[in-house]
C-alpha positions as CSV (number, residue, x, y, z in Angstrom):
1,X,-61.3,29.0,-45.6
2,X,-60.4,26.7,-42.6
3,X,-58.0,23.7,-43.1
4,X,-59.1,20.7,-41.7
5,X,-56.6,19.3,-39.9
6,X,-58.3,16.5,-38.4
7,X,-58.8,15.0,-41.4
8,X,-55.3,15.3,-42.4
9,X,-54.2,13.6,-39.0
10,X,-56.1,10.9,-39.6
11,X,-54.7,10.3,-43.3
12,X,-51.3,10.3,-41.1
13,X,-52.2,7.3,-39.4
14,X,-53.6,5.6,-42.6
15,X,-50.0,6.4,-44.3
16,X,-48.7,4.4,-41.1
17,X,-50.7,1.7,-41.1
18,X,-50.0,1.0,-44.7
19,X,-46.0,1.6,-44.1
20,X,-45.9,-1.1,-41.4
21,X,-48.4,-3.8,-43.8
22,X,-46.0,-3.0,-46.6
23,X,-42.4,-2.4,-45.2
24,X,-41.2,-0.1,-47.4
25,X,-37.7,0.6,-46.9
26,X,-37.7,-1.4,-44.1
27,X,-34.6,-2.0,-42.1
28,X,-35.1,-4.0,-38.9
29,X,-36.5,-7.6,-39.2
30,X,-37.9,-9.3,-36.0
31,X,-38.2,-13.1,-35.5
32,X,-40.8,-13.3,-33.5
33,X,-41.8,-17.5,-32.0
34,X,-40.2,-20.5,-32.6
35,X,-40.9,-23.6,-34.8
36,X,-43.8,-23.6,-36.2
37,X,-45.9,-20.8,-34.2
38,X,-42.9,-18.2,-35.7
39,X,-43.1,-15.1,-38.2
40,X,-41.1,-12.7,-39.5
41,X,-41.7,-8.8,-39.2
42,X,-41.0,-6.1,-41.2
43,X,-40.3,-2.3,-39.3
44,X,-38.4,1.0,-39.1
45,X,-36.3,2.2,-36.7
46,X,-37.2,5.7,-36.3
47,X,-40.6,4.3,-35.6
48,X,-39.0,1.5,-32.9
49,X,-36.8,4.1,-31.6
50,X,-38.9,6.8,-30.9
51,X,-42.1,5.0,-30.0
52,X,-40.1,1.9,-27.4
53,X,-37.6,2.4,-24.9
54,X,-37.1,-0.9,-25.1
55,X,-36.5,-1.3,-29.1
56,X,-33.9,2.1,-28.8
57,X,-31.4,0.4,-26.0
58,X,-31.9,-2.8,-28.3
59,X,-31.1,-1.0,-31.6
60,X,-28.7,1.1,-29.5
61,X,-26.2,-1.3,-28.8
62,X,-23.1,-1.9,-30.3
63,X,-23.0,-5.6,-31.2
64,X,-26.3,-5.9,-32.4
65,X,-26.7,-8.0,-35.4
66,X,-27.1,-7.0,-39.3
67,X,-27.6,-9.1,-42.0
68,X,-27.6,-6.9,-45.5
69,X,-27.6,-3.6,-43.8
70,X,-30.7,-4.7,-41.8
71,X,-30.6,-5.3,-38.1
72,X,-31.9,-8.7,-36.6
73,X,-34.2,-8.8,-33.5
74,X,-35.1,-12.7,-32.3
75,X,-38.1,-12.5,-29.7
76,X,-38.8,-16.5,-29.2
77,X,-40.7,-16.1,-26.1
78,X,-43.4,-14.1,-28.2
79,X,-46.4,-15.3,-30.3
80,X,-46.9,-14.0,-33.5
81,X,-50.3,-13.2,-33.2
82,X,-49.4,-11.3,-29.8
83,X,-46.9,-8.9,-31.6
84,X,-48.7,-7.8,-34.5
85,X,-51.0,-6.7,-32.3
86,X,-48.2,-4.8,-30.6
87,X,-46.2,-3.6,-33.7
88,X,-49.6,-2.0,-34.8
89,X,-50.2,0.1,-31.1
90,X,-46.8,1.7,-32.0
91,X,-47.0,2.7,-35.4
92,X,-50.5,3.9,-34.9
93,X,-51.1,3.9,-31.7
94,X,-54.8,1.6,-31.7
95,X,-54.5,-1.9,-31.3
96,X,-56.8,-4.0,-32.5
97,X,-58.6,-7.2,-30.6
98,X,-61.4,-8.2,-32.9
99,X,-61.7,-12.1,-32.0
100,X,-59.2,-12.5,-29.7
101,X,-59.5,-15.4,-26.8
102,X,-58.9,-14.9,-23.3
103,X,-55.5,-16.3,-23.5
104,X,-54.4,-14.6,-26.7
105,X,-55.3,-11.2,-24.5
106,X,-52.8,-13.3,-21.8
107,X,-50.2,-13.6,-24.3
108,X,-50.4,-9.5,-25.8
109,X,-50.1,-8.7,-21.8
110,X,-46.8,-10.9,-21.4
111,X,-45.9,-9.4,-24.7
112,X,-46.2,-6.3,-23.6
113,X,-44.4,-6.6,-20.3
114,X,-41.5,-8.5,-22.1
115,X,-41.1,-5.0,-24.2
116,X,-41.6,-2.5,-21.1
117,X,-44.7,-1.4,-22.6
118,X,-46.2,-1.0,-19.4
119,X,-49.6,1.3,-20.4
120,X,-50.3,-1.0,-23.0
121,X,-50.2,-4.5,-20.6
122,X,-52.0,-2.5,-17.6
123,X,-54.7,-1.8,-20.3
124,X,-55.0,-5.7,-21.5
125,X,-55.0,-6.8,-18.0
126,X,-58.0,-4.0,-17.0
127,X,-59.2,-4.9,-20.0
128,X,-59.3,-9.1,-18.7
129,X,-60.2,-8.2,-15.5
130,X,-63.2,-5.9,-16.4
131,X,-64.5,-8.7,-19.1
132,X,-63.3,-11.6,-17.2
133,X,-66.5,-13.9,-17.0
134,X,-67.0,-14.2,-20.7
135,X,-63.6,-14.7,-21.0
136,X,-63.3,-17.5,-18.6
137,X,-66.1,-18.8,-19.4
138,X,-64.6,-19.6,-22.8
139,X,-61.4,-20.9,-21.6
140,X,-61.0,-21.5,-18.5
141,X,-57.9,-24.2,-18.5
142,X,-56.2,-22.5,-21.1
143,X,-56.4,-19.0,-19.2
144,X,-56.0,-20.6,-15.5
145,X,-52.4,-22.3,-17.3
146,X,-51.4,-19.0,-18.8
147,X,-51.8,-17.3,-15.6
148,X,-50.1,-19.7,-13.3
149,X,-47.0,-20.2,-15.0
150,X,-46.3,-16.6,-15.2
151,X,-45.9,-14.6,-12.3
152,X,-46.4,-11.6,-14.5
153,X,-50.4,-12.7,-14.3
154,X,-50.5,-13.0,-10.0
155,X,-53.3,-10.4,-9.6
156,X,-55.7,-11.6,-12.8
157,X,-54.5,-15.1,-11.2
158,X,-55.9,-14.4,-8.2
159,X,-59.4,-12.9,-9.8
160,X,-59.4,-15.8,-11.8
161,X,-60.0,-18.4,-9.4
162,X,-61.6,-15.9,-6.5
163,X,-64.3,-16.3,-9.4
164,X,-63.5,-19.9,-10.5
165,X,-64.7,-20.4,-6.9
166,X,-67.6,-18.9,-6.9
167,X,-69.1,-19.9,-9.9
168,X,-67.6,-23.2,-10.1
169,X,-69.2,-24.2,-13.1
170,X,-67.3,-22.3,-15.2
171,X,-64.8,-24.7,-14.9
172,X,-66.1,-28.3,-14.1
173,X,-68.5,-28.1,-17.1
174,X,-65.7,-26.9,-19.1
175,X,-65.3,-29.9,-21.9
176,X,-61.5,-28.8,-21.3
177,X,-61.6,-29.2,-17.0
178,X,-60.0,-33.2,-17.2
179,X,-57.1,-31.5,-19.5
180,X,-56.6,-29.0,-15.7
181,X,-53.2,-29.6,-14.5
182,X,-52.4,-31.5,-11.1
183,X,-51.3,-27.9,-9.2
184,X,-54.4,-26.1,-10.5
185,X,-56.9,-29.1,-9.5
186,X,-55.1,-29.0,-5.6
187,X,-55.4,-25.1,-5.5
188,X,-58.9,-25.0,-6.6
189,X,-59.6,-28.1,-4.0
190,X,-57.7,-26.3,-1.1
191,X,-59.9,-23.4,-1.8
192,X,-62.5,-22.7,1.7
193,X,-64.7,-20.8,-0.4
194,X,-65.4,-23.6,-3.1
195,X,-69.2,-22.9,-3.7
196,X,-69.9,-26.2,-4.5
197,X,-71.6,-29.3,-2.7
198,X,-68.7,-31.4,-1.5
199,X,-70.4,-34.7,-3.6
200,X,-70.2,-32.9,-6.4
201,X,-66.3,-31.9,-5.8
202,X,-65.9,-35.5,-5.0
203,X,-67.9,-36.4,-8.3
204,X,-65.5,-33.8,-10.5
205,X,-62.8,-35.3,-8.7
206,X,-63.7,-39.0,-10.4
207,X,-64.0,-37.5,-13.4
208,X,-60.5,-35.9,-13.8
209,X,-58.8,-38.7,-12.2
210,X,-60.1,-41.1,-14.8
211,X,-58.7,-39.2,-17.6
212,X,-55.1,-38.9,-16.1
213,X,-52.8,-41.4,-17.0
214,X,-50.8,-43.0,-14.0
215,X,-52.1,-40.4,-11.7
216,X,-53.1,-41.2,-8.3
217,X,-56.5,-39.0,-7.2
218,X,-55.7,-40.5,-3.4
219,X,-52.7,-37.4,-3.6
220,X,-56.0,-35.1,-3.1
221,X,-58.3,-36.8,-0.3
222,X,-56.5,-34.5,1.9
223,X,-59.0,-31.7,0.2
224,X,-62.5,-33.6,0.3
225,X,-64.6,-32.7,3.6
226,X,-66.0,-36.1,3.8
227,X,-67.8,-35.3,6.5
228,X,-69.9,-32.6,4.4
229,X,-70.8,-35.6,2.5
230,X,-74.7,-37.3,3.1
231,X,-74.2,-40.7,4.3
232,X,-76.3,-42.2,1.2
233,X,-73.5,-40.5,-1.2
234,X,-70.9,-41.9,0.7
235,X,-72.2,-45.2,0.5
236,X,-72.7,-44.9,-3.4
237,X,-70.2,-43.4,-4.2
238,X,-67.6,-42.4,-1.9
239,X,-66.9,-45.3,0.6
240,X,-64.6,-47.8,-2.5
241,X,-62.3,-45.5,-2.6
242,X,-61.2,-44.5,0.8
243,X,-58.6,-46.2,3.5
244,X,-60.2,-48.6,5.9
245,X,-58.8,-45.7,8.9
246,X,-60.9,-43.0,7.3
247,X,-64.1,-45.4,6.6
248,X,-64.3,-46.5,9.8
249,X,-64.5,-43.0,11.3
250,X,-66.5,-41.6,9.1
251,X,-68.7,-44.9,10.1
252,X,-69.1,-43.5,13.3
253,X,-69.7,-40.5,12.6
254,X,-72.8,-41.1,10.7
255,X,-73.8,-43.6,12.9
256,X,-73.0,-42.0,16.3
257,X,-74.9,-38.5,16.9
258,X,-72.4,-36.1,17.9
259,X,-69.4,-37.9,17.3
260,X,-66.1,-35.5,16.8
261,X,-64.3,-36.4,13.3
262,X,-61.2,-38.3,14.4
263,X,-59.2,-38.3,11.1
264,X,-57.5,-34.9,10.3
265,X,-59.8,-32.5,7.3
266,X,-59.8,-29.1,6.3
267,X,-62.3,-26.9,8.0
268,X,-65.8,-26.8,6.6
269,X,-65.7,-24.8,2.9
270,X,-67.8,-21.2,2.7
271,X,-68.9,-21.4,6.5
272,X,-66.5,-23.4,9.6
273,X,-69.8,-24.5,11.6
274,X,-70.8,-27.1,13.6
275,X,-74.7,-26.0,12.7
276,X,-75.0,-24.9,9.5
277,X,-73.6,-25.1,6.3
278,X,-73.4,-24.0,2.8
279,X,-76.8,-24.2,1.7
280,X,-77.9,-22.1,5.0
281,X,-75.5,-19.6,3.7
282,X,-77.0,-18.9,0.5
283,X,-79.9,-18.0,2.2
284,X,-78.2,-15.9,4.7
285,X,-77.0,-13.9,2.2
286,X,-80.1,-13.4,0.5
287,X,-82.0,-12.4,3.7
288,X,-79.2,-9.5,4.3
289,X,-79.7,-8.5,1.0
290,X,-83.6,-8.4,1.2
291,X,-83.7,-10.8,-1.6
292,X,-85.7,-13.4,-2.2
293,X,-86.6,-13.5,1.6
294,X,-89.6,-15.7,1.8
295,X,-88.7,-17.8,-1.0
296,X,-85.5,-20.2,-0.6
297,X,-85.9,-22.3,-4.1
298,X,-85.4,-18.9,-5.7
299,X,-82.2,-18.5,-4.7
300,X,-79.2,-18.6,-7.2
301,X,-76.7,-19.8,-5.1
302,X,-74.5,-16.8,-5.3
303,X,-72.7,-15.7,-2.1
304,X,-71.7,-12.2,-1.9
305,X,-70.1,-12.2,1.7
306,X,-67.7,-13.8,3.6
307,X,-68.8,-16.2,7.1
308,X,-66.1,-15.9,9.4
309,X,-66.8,-18.1,12.5
310,X,-65.6,-15.9,15.7
311,X,-66.8,-17.9,18.3
312,X,-68.4,-21.3,19.0
313,X,-69.7,-22.2,22.5
314,X,-68.8,-25.7,23.3
315,X,-64.9,-24.9,21.8
316,X,-64.2,-21.5,23.5
317,X,-65.4,-22.2,26.6
318,X,-69.1,-20.6,27.0
319,X,-68.0,-17.6,29.0
320,X,-69.2,-13.8,28.7
321,X,-65.4,-12.8,28.9
322,X,-64.6,-15.0,25.8
323,X,-67.7,-13.7,23.8
324,X,-66.7,-10.6,24.7
325,X,-62.8,-11.0,23.4
326,X,-63.3,-13.2,20.0
327,X,-67.0,-11.0,19.4
328,X,-66.4,-7.2,20.2
329,X,-66.3,-4.6,17.6
330,X,-66.1,-7.4,14.4
331,X,-68.5,-5.5,12.5
332,X,-72.0,-7.5,11.0
333,X,-72.5,-10.9,12.9
334,X,-74.8,-13.6,12.7
335,X,-75.7,-15.5,15.3
336,X,-76.8,-19.5,15.2
337,X,-78.0,-21.8,18.0
338,X,-78.6,-25.0,17.9
339,X,-81.9,-26.3,20.0
340,X,-80.7,-28.8,22.4
341,X,-82.0,-32.7,21.2
342,X,-83.4,-31.4,18.6
343,X,-82.7,-30.4,14.4
344,X,-84.4,-26.9,14.9
345,X,-81.8,-24.1,14.5
346,X,-82.4,-20.0,15.1
347,X,-80.7,-16.7,15.3
348,X,-80.4,-13.4,14.2
349,X,-78.3,-11.0,12.2
350,X,-76.9,-7.6,13.5
351,X,-75.3,-5.4,10.6
352,X,-73.6,-3.2,13.1
353,X,-72.1,-5.8,15.2
354,X,-71.9,-5.8,18.8
355,X,-69.8,-4.5,21.6
356,X,-69.6,-3.9,25.9
357,X,-71.4,-0.4,25.7
358,X,-74.6,-1.7,27.0
359,X,-76.8,1.0,24.8
360,X,-79.3,0.2,22.4
361,X,-78.5,1.3,19.0
362,X,-80.7,1.8,15.7
363,X,-80.7,-0.8,12.5
364,X,-83.3,-1.2,9.9
365,X,-81.8,-4.4,8.1
366,X,-81.4,-6.6,11.8
367,X,-83.5,-10.2,11.2
368,X,-84.4,-12.7,13.6
369,X,-84.8,-16.6,11.9
370,X,-86.3,-20.0,12.5
371,X,-85.1,-23.1,11.1
372,X,-87.5,-25.5,12.2
373,X,-85.3,-28.5,10.6
374,X,-81.9,-27.5,9.4
375,X,-81.8,-30.4,6.9
376,X,-84.9,-29.1,5.3
377,X,-83.9,-25.4,4.4
378,X,-87.2,-25.0,3.2
379,X,-88.7,-24.7,6.5
380,X,-86.6,-21.5,7.1
381,X,-88.5,-18.3,7.9
382,X,-87.3,-14.7,9.2
383,X,-88.1,-11.4,10.3
384,X,-87.1,-7.8,9.8
385,X,-86.9,-5.8,12.9
386,X,-88.5,-2.3,13.0
387,X,-86.2,0.7,12.9
388,X,-86.4,2.3,16.2
389,X,-84.5,2.9,18.5
390,X,-84.1,0.0,20.1
391,X,-83.1,-2.6,17.3
392,X,-79.7,-3.9,18.8
393,X,-78.7,-4.0,22.3
394,X,-75.1,-3.9,22.7
395,X,-74.4,-6.4,25.7
396,X,-72.4,-8.9,26.7
397,X,-74.4,-11.1,24.6
398,X,-76.4,-10.3,21.2
399,X,-79.8,-9.3,22.7
400,X,-82.6,-8.1,19.2
401,X,-85.2,-5.6,20.0
402,X,-86.1,-4.2,23.8
403,X,-85.1,-7.3,25.0
404,X,-87.1,-9.4,22.7
405,X,-84.8,-12.2,21.8
406,X,-81.6,-13.1,23.4
407,X,-79.7,-16.4,24.6
408,X,-82.5,-17.4,26.6
409,X,-85.0,-16.0,24.6
410,X,-87.1,-14.4,27.2
411,X,-90.0,-13.0,25.3
412,X,-93.5,-12.5,25.6
413,X,-94.5,-9.7,23.1
414,X,-92.1,-8.4,20.9
415,X,-91.4,-4.6,20.7
416,X,-88.9,-4.2,18.0
417,X,-90.3,-6.7,15.1
418,X,-93.0,-8.5,14.6
419,X,-94.5,-10.8,16.0
420,X,-92.6,-14.3,15.7
421,X,-93.9,-17.7,15.7
422,X,-91.3,-20.5,15.6
423,X,-89.2,-19.8,18.3
424,X,-88.9,-21.3,22.2
425,X,-89.8,-19.2,24.5
426,X,-88.1,-18.5,27.9
427,X,-85.6,-19.9,28.6
428,X,-83.5,-21.8,25.7
429,X,-81.9,-25.0,26.2
430,X,-79.4,-25.7,23.3
431,X,-76.9,-28.2,22.1
432,X,-74.5,-25.3,21.0
433,X,-74.1,-22.1,19.1
434,X,-71.8,-19.7,17.2
435,X,-71.4,-16.4,16.5
436,X,-70.2,-15.6,12.9
437,X,-68.8,-12.4,11.5
438,X,-70.3,-11.5,7.7
439,X,-67.9,-10.0,5.4
440,X,-69.2,-8.6,2.5
441,X,-66.4,-9.7,-0.6
442,X,-64.6,-7.3,-2.4
443,X,-63.1,-8.3,-5.3
444,X,-59.8,-8.3,-6.8
445,X,-60.8,-6.4,-9.6
446,X,-62.7,-3.5,-7.2
447,X,-59.4,-1.3,-7.0
448,X,-58.2,-2.2,-9.9
449,X,-61.1,-0.8,-12.0
450,X,-61.3,2.1,-10.0
451,X,-57.5,2.6,-10.7
452,X,-58.1,2.2,-14.5
453,X,-56.9,5.3,-16.6
454,X,-56.3,4.2,-20.0
455,X,-59.2,2.4,-21.7
456,X,-60.7,4.9,-24.5
457,X,-63.1,2.4,-26.0
458,X,-65.7,-0.3,-24.7
459,X,-66.5,-3.3,-26.0
460,X,-69.9,-3.2,-28.1
461,X,-72.1,-6.3,-28.8
462,X,-69.9,-8.1,-26.3
463,X,-70.6,-12.0,-27.0
464,X,-68.4,-14.5,-27.5
465,X,-65.9,-12.3,-29.6
466,X,-64.7,-9.0,-28.6
467,X,-64.9,-6.0,-30.9
468,X,-62.5,-3.4,-31.7
469,X,-61.0,-1.1,-28.9
470,X,-59.0,2.2,-29.6
471,X,-56.3,2.8,-27.3
472,X,-55.2,5.6,-25.9
473,X,-54.7,6.8,-22.7
474,X,-56.7,9.3,-20.6
475,X,-53.7,11.7,-20.2
476,X,-53.1,11.9,-23.5
477,X,-55.4,12.7,-26.5
478,X,-55.5,12.5,-30.0
479,X,-53.5,15.4,-31.3
480,X,-50.6,14.2,-28.7
481,X,-50.3,10.8,-29.8
482,X,-50.3,12.5,-33.2
483,X,-46.9,14.4,-32.2
484,X,-45.5,11.5,-30.5
485,X,-45.3,9.6,-33.7
486,X,-44.4,12.2,-36.0
487,X,-41.8,14.4,-34.1
488,X,-40.7,11.0,-32.1
489,X,-41.7,12.6,-28.7
490,X,-42.3,10.2,-26.0
């Protein structure tokens, strides 16, 4: 008859759990937290020494405080809720994060780092990143404040801000938004990738400012792109707050076609363009992914790409040499051209970019487009090129197809794409044109998640709370965990 070792191992782990819960024969008292949020924990030197280098070092010090024969350790900078989870991990090799909020998880991560439990801290970090969306939705302000105040969370802070800029409603629709600190609000308002109409950003700034005591919102004006606000919204919502100089220049901007802003301002959000704006970019992103190609009303506002201005004719001199210098070998690019004396915009997308090789290249995902009225995105339409050897001609300027569409738009019968009405034929007269690099966004978490090595169980039925997660290392199976617990091997 074979003895069931598995059941015996489980019993040992359960016994260690009872030892922790009951505190039988404890010889260590650990005071955690301070003031009203504090708690006393009972522990055993044998467990602490062999499960934690941090505690082993403290317990080995000659001058460690003792009372009644028991060691006294104080950690006021750790929350009792976080330490309870960590102590259970030290005793039984598991962590229970049932019903933990994002802020509580961050506290556990901070405590793990403070106690030199690097593997546990890494596990918590990966878990937070992997489930960031629901965590941020529950308490975006609380999470942002914690990661902003502690250098331990730099990567998580970057990830959270990136996520909020991509989906700003997570923060701005939170009932705690007005409790956001001024320093964090400044960080977010500065971002060029904040995916929200400028007037909505302004409305939220006013909302935040109204809830503050003795705080001048004018300190944040320099982060607002006022020239991207419509004249109607400017008159109704903005004008009364602004200084005279800025009001005068905005009036000229609205009244005089082509007026260049005189007041210093930050670049447009999402894309630094004088021809297109965020709404156009949203549609371009969908077209690149071949989603919602013919129904721009279905666009969900998510932009999975970064749009970086490489070249602008009116800014960079409009020479072949400058185009080559700024645009060659930059990867995927989109060209936007504003037709002279109109609101029409035409252009094309090359997923393989350009160079000066004077050769044709194949590309199944290139497209050309027209927006007859750039102020009405519903007028936009496009056509994808054929996947033939002549999709893209790499020369000094973008040429789509077998000389079908280029800067001069000399075309009669397209060769490499379906016939497409709406683009002017013959020599193309333009007010300006831009070449914009298109780069797929790489989330801060992407590489981190690929390196995750510590998750045994994933979250099941993850709603507003997190279910129990057992923590083990992929490098250690259940047998080796028991060996560490029983034999004191690390």
